[in-house]
C-alpha positions, 0 to 999 in steps of 0.5 A: 293131100300132103302134096297139095298142101306143100305145093301151096305153102311149105317151110322153105316158103315160110323161111324165105318170107321170114327173112323178108319181113324180119326187119319190119316185125317184132319177135314177140315173147313167150311166157311160160306158166304152170298148169297149176295156175289154172287148176290143171296138174302136171302141165306146162303152158307156153303163151305166145304173146302176139298181141305185142306185135306191131298194130296189136296182132299177128296180122302185121306179119301177113300185111308186110308179106303182101306189101313187100313180096308183091308189086304195088300199083300206083293206086296203092292197096285195099283191104277189108277187115273186122279191124286187126287186118285193117290196122296191120295193113294200114301200119305196114303201108305207113311204114313203107310209104304206100297208100292204103284204103281200108274197109271195115263193117260197123261191128268193128271195135272203137279201138280198131277203128282208132288204130286204122285212122291213127296210121293214116289210112283212108277208112271206109265203113260198109255194112254190118259184117266182114263180108259186106266190107269185103265186097265193098273193098273188092269193088273199090279195087276193081274200080281203082286198080288198087292191089287187094290184100286179103285178110286170110285167103292169099298166099303171101298172107298165109306165108306171113302168118306162118312165120309165127310158127317158125318163131315159136318153134325156135322159142319153144322147140318141145311143144306137143300141142298148139292152140290157135283161134280161128276166124278165116283160118289164115293163122292156123293154115300158116302154122300148119304149113310150118309145123305139118305133123310135128305138133298137134294143132288145135283150132279154136273158134266161137260157137257163134261163128263156127266157120271151120267146123261147118267147112269140115262137116261139109268137106269144103268151105261153106257159109256159117253163122257170124256172131258173138263177142269176137265177131270183129276178128273171128267171124268172116262167114266162111273159111278161106279156099286156100286155107281149107286144104292146109287145115284139113291136111294137118289140124288135129281137131277144132273145138268150140268156145262160148262167149262166156268161155272167152270172157273167162279167158280174158279175165284169167289172162288179166288176173295171171299176167295183167294181159288185156287181150281182145276176145278173139285174142283170148279164145284159144286160151279159153279152150284150155281154161274151160276144158274144151281142150283137155291136155294129157298129163305132162303135155306141153301146150302152146297157146297163141294170144293173137290180139290185144286191140280192145278198149278198157274192159271190166272183168267183174261181170 
C-alpha cells in the first residue's frame, strides 16, 4: 500500500506545490489552548485556523494548485461545490484573470452563495445535493471545453490541501495527533500524503454523512447518506477514488459526530476564542470536545478549524 500511496502524493510533490501557491495563499495561524479549558486535564490543543484562509476555507490551497499547475483552456474552469470549493475556485480565478463557472446545489448556505457571486464567477444552481451539481458541472465542461476542477478527487487538489500539513508541521512540529473533518476526504488525504505515519491522523465526519466510514467498511468508495447540518461541506455522497488509498494507508481511525456535537463545537469555539466556524469547520473540534476522540494524558492534539463561511448564528439553542 505504501508504494501506491507515495506514487500518488508525497512530501516532495507537496513541497513543490507549496512553492507555487505560496504567493497566493495565507499562512494561517495556530492558537494553542489548554485542555483544561474544555475539562480535559493534561492536554495541549493546537487549533489551526484555516477559516482565516482566502475565501474562508482551506479550499483555496487546492484551487490555486489546480489553476497554477494545469493548462487553462479558453473556456476557463468549471467546478461543482457545496460552497467552499466553489468560493475558492471563484476567488482564485478572479485573482488570476480566469473565467469560472461554479455549480452549487440548493442546500448551499447563503454565505457561500454570496461569496461565489462576490468573486465574479458565473453561478449556476443545480439539484438538491453536491452530486447533482457535480453531474451538471461535468456536462457543462464536456460541452464547453472548460477545465474541471474537482473539489477533492484530483491530484492537484490533493497536493494543494497537503500544503496545510506542511505548514502545520512547521508551526507545531511536536504534535502527536491531528483531527481533520471529512467530506470527500481531500484534506485528510492531502495531510496523509505529507505526514504519513509521523502523526496519528483521525478523520471526523457527521454521522448523517458517513462517506469514509462506509468506504472503509466496504473496502472501496461507496455511496453513503448525505445529510446533516454540515451537508454543504461534508456530504458529497462518496469519498474520492484517489483519496481512498491515501486514507486507508495512513489514517488511524474515523469517528462520527452528531449534529448536536457539531453545534456544541461551534458554541465552544465562540465562547473560548470568539471564532465563528461553520458546521463543517467545527466538526473536528467537536470530536475532541464531546469525547468521540479521547486523547491520552499529555497528548498534543492538532485540530483543523477548516472553514468559516456561515451567516450570523445564535449559540443559545
